[in-house]
C-alpha positions as CSV (number, residue, x, y, z in Angstrom):
1,M,0.0,0.0,0.0
2,A,1.3,3.4,-0.9
3,K,0.3,6.8,0.2
4,T,-2.0,8.3,-2.4
5,Q,-3.6,11.7,-3.1
6,L,-6.5,10.4,-1.0
7,G,-4.4,11.3,2.0
8,A,-4.3,7.8,3.5
9,R,-2.6,4.5,2.9
10,V,-5.2,2.5,0.9
11,D,-5.0,-0.5,-1.3
12,E,-5.4,0.6,-5.0
13,D,-8.4,-1.8,-5.5
14,V,-10.2,-0.2,-2.5
15,A,-9.5,3.3,-3.7
16,E,-10.7,2.4,-7.2
17,L,-13.9,0.9,-5.8
18,A,-14.5,4.0,-3.6
19,K,-14.0,6.3,-6.6
20,K,-16.5,4.2,-8.7
21,R,-19.1,4.1,-5.9
22,A,-18.7,7.9,-5.4
23,A,-19.2,8.5,-9.2
24,D,-22.3,6.2,-9.2
25,L,-23.8,8.4,-6.5
26,G,-22.8,11.6,-8.2
27,L,-20.5,12.6,-5.3
28,S,-16.9,13.6,-5.1
29,I,-14.6,11.1,-3.3
30,G,-14.5,13.5,-0.3
31,D,-18.2,13.8,-0.1
32,Y,-18.6,10.0,-0.4
33,L,-16.1,9.4,2.4
34,A,-17.9,12.0,4.5
35,R,-21.2,10.2,3.9
36,L,-19.6,6.9,5.0
37,V,-18.3,8.5,8.2
38,Q,-21.7,10.1,8.9
39,D,-23.6,6.9,8.3
40,D,-21.2,5.0,10.6
41,A,-21.5,7.7,13.4
42,S,-25.3,7.5,13.0
43,G,-25.2,3.7,13.5
44,L,-23.0,4.0,16.5
45,R,-25.3,6.6,18.0
46,A,-28.4,4.4,17.4
47,R,-26.7,1.4,19.0
48,A,-25.7,3.5,22.0
49,V,-29.2,4.7,22.5
50,D,-30.6,1.2,22.2
51,A,-28.1,-0.1,24.8
52,A,-29.0,2.7,27.1
53,A,-32.7,2.0,26.8
54,R,-32.1,-1.7,27.5
55,F,-30.0,-0.8,30.5
56,L,-32.7,1.5,31.9
57,A,-35.4,-1.0,31.2
58,E,-33.5,-3.7,33.2
59,H,-32.7,-1.4,36.1
């Protein structure tokens, strides 16, 4: 893996897949990566709220 203009060390195949997926969605690679991070953060938040609700229901 070599450092690329993406600013991270990524496998060329992974970078190419991300670029193609971004293009399919009509997004720049930066916007696509930002969406992935936002989706992941939303998922983490939802799991944390669910865990808190289960804890409160049990106690």
